[in-house]
Phi, psi and omega in degrees: 000145177292146185296330179294321179293318178300318179298317183294315179297317181296319183291320185269300184288316182299318180297319180297314180296320179299320180292320179295313181295331180293338178292325185264334181235095179267141181280358180298327179265109183254111182292141177289153175270090186267005176203161178289126181298136180264325181229126178237128175260129178249122179260115181218087186272354189294191179297163184300324181300331179295332178293324177292317180293337179273355183302318178301329178292318178301314179297320182295320179296318179295324179286322183288323181233080182305136179085359181293146176261113181266134177236150183227137172250125182208171176290144184303324182293343180262359187299321185299324179299318179294324178293323177295320179293331176057042179260344183228140178299139182305324181288351180260011180260122176254137185235155175235130179268117184249023180295314177229163181296322181293318177294323179298312181297317181295316181289330175297315180297314180298317181294323179296321178297315179297320181297314183298324181291331184285336181055063180292146175278322185221144169236134177246115180265108185270359183282152180260317190239350182272128179276338180300325182291322179291327176294317176300322184298319182281326179283348178295337181089357179292130182290335181244119186240118180253137179187168178287142181219146183285334185055248181271000179277156174275158177082181178061026179292120182224030180096169181246028186249008174280109185266005165231073185284124179253132181292124173287125183242106184287006181256359180243148178303144185297330178296322176293323180290327174297321177296324177296321176301316180299320180284347177289345183301312183247023180280147177241008181275168175231118353292170185296148170062063171278094187238151173287137176293138182297136181284321183289151180285138175279148182227147173284152180289148175272120182266130180260142179239152180290150180299326181295312181290330174295317181293322178299317180293318179301314182292321181298313180292319180297321180288322183280332184226065182297340182290346181259359180298136181088356179249148172286137185259126174250126179261141176231142180238097186272355184277148174265002180065223182284353179233083183301339180298341182276359188270129168299142185308140181296324178300323178295318177298321179300316182293319178298315182298316182295319179296316181295319179296320179295340179262015175077020170269155170265144181237130177241128179267117182255164180154181177282171180301325180288353178269007184301328175303326177295314179299317180298319180296315182292318179297319179297321181292319181288315180065026179231144184289344178278002168259116189240150181264113179250013179292128183078002184286316177273133186265358182205165175296323180299314178297321178298317181293327174293319177301324178303330181291342181257008180243156184262343183195145173241126174247121194211156168286164172300126181165191184307313183304329177303314186278329175294321180296330181296343179263007180231173182284351189292132172291149186228141170240122186233143181258128177235157178183294174299331172235161188251139175293341176298327180263323191233017180293158181295147174274060187217114184294335182270000179282143176248122181255133174257122180208114184281329180070040177290171194303328184260006186251136000279154182243349177267115184223174175291345183270346179237021175061029182054044180244103187289142175277359189285344180055041177091348182271072184275073180302332180300336177257322182300329184276000171276110190281146176300329182296315181289328178291318179297319180300316179290322179300315180293324177299317179293315183294331183265000180282116184293342183270354181289158177302137181272125179289147175293139184286144175280331181284158177296000000 
């Protein structure tokens, strides 16, 4: 389904259902936590990158409640990311297919039946702006429901049936806020989970891959693109995904790619198969065989992350690749503007974030359903010049202390 249609359904139908359910399930009665939860359902329907940012919460729950069985409800297209993270047993993953409205409705019904059978003790709703997740939380049958709530703030109305309401705080990184949700389970404060922010930096897990699959990817790329052997590979991700407003201008990517190729680096354009127009435009602009089109080349997140091991740098828009890269050795440069790295930056100490902080930035928030008022004029990204990005890219590439990419050549 198109994101505009999802927003409309959520705003109109979702709000109505939330109000109706609030009549029967009031948050005024908060059940005590009289036993250690055995089964916890986590609802995280957002983009794949959010699953990486939520990883510290999964670890915290396992430490806080030893032996707990964690279950996750997410969109089917995001399932592979959770499987790569390997934090939840495959049989505990519930999925919703959102390709069409009929598939969405059918998979919602099936997932609800599975939820009711599990008899969850707790449900944690990690969504900020979607009302469908709060509806799932109450229909799951879990007696204790944790989720973000506006309290005295305007907006974010998602029903009155969250009986462990956690204040959404737009000034803290989302990974820290997910941890606050976890602590809301047994909190007795109002609002729930008044906790000190952790001093130590959170980190994404390092994912290890087998030598056989690493070798298969190395040989595949070397056979398909022999012209880049012996060159350091820089990957670029020019697509904005489902939110094009987040994309650094394509002309800027073209200029960066051409400059890097002229300096004897190889450049690979990554993305989904539908991103091939971006790859074609950049390759045409460069006009050199050492600029290669890798859009649609990797068939899974796992393959993409393996490819990262053979590259020296990733230059990317805010999106999934930023967070997938955080689990590999590749250095990353990421562009932010419509959203802020303060809230959604990678859990990667070697990542470099570009964020100008102009007067209207960031503009995608939980309060506007991630719907930018800019009408495509994302000056917060346009004003990040290719020259300054190239200068930083070369500094990283020439830094002898950076992680060394595995060679594509034998």
